[in-house]
N, C-alpha and C positions, 0 to 999 in steps of 0.2 A: 504495499500499499503506502502511493507517495506518500510526500509531507503535504502539498496541495488537499490529497482526498482525505487526508486524515483529519486536516483540521475543520472541511467540509461537515467531517459526520464526527466533529465531537461540537462542545459546547466552548472552546477556546476559538478565541477570533486569529485572527493573522501578526497583531501587534504581541501577543501574549506567547509565544510559540518560545521564548525562552524562558518563562515562569518552570520554578522547580514544579508545582503541579504537570502542566504539562509534559516536560522530561518523564517524569514518572511516567504516567499515563501513557507515551510513547514507547518508553519501555516496558512496560505491563503488554502493549501491544506486539513487540517484537519476540516476546517470550511465548506468547502465546503462540502464535504463527511457528517457531522454532520446537518448540515442544509435538505441535499439529504434526510438523515435518518429522521429528527422530522420531515417533511414531511409527512411521511406514519404513525408515532407514535407521536402524535403531544403529547401528556399526557407523555410521558418520563422526569418524570422530572429531571431528574439527567443529563441525556445527554444534558440539555436546562445548566442546570447547567456550567456543564465541559465547555459549548460553552461559557458561560461567562467569564471564565477562559480564556477560549483560545485566547477571541478578545482583554480581556484586554493585557494577556501578548504583542499580534501584536498590539495595541495599544501604549502602550511604546516603547517596541522597533522601531517603526513606526516615536516616537515622537522624541525621542533620536538620531534617522539614520539624521532625518531632521533637526536637530542641526548641528552636527559634520559633515556631510555630504549632500550636498542639492542637488549637482548632481545626488550621486548615489539613493538617495531616487526621486528625480524627475523621472531616467529612471526607476525605480524598481514599483514606482505606475501605473505608463503608461504601463509596461509591465503585471502585473497581473492586470490592470485594477479595484484597492481594493478603490480610494479615487479620488475627483476633486480635481485642482491642485489648492490651491489656490494665487492670484495674490496678492504679498508687494507689 
């Protein structure tokens, strides 16, 4: 999915493409596509390595977002349904 197509199908405008929320949602989209690919090509180790890199980057961005803007973090993980919310 190209960037222009992704922006059109999401709730983000063209000016918000550098935002933390857009980056995380874009990485989540890539994770879903690679996961689907790896279901049928289980020995594609280069794609597995790429998936690990994407997951690591998304994890770092989510960690930073949770430290800086907790409400935005909670809204995003609920919208994307990627993590269970920890009660603090």
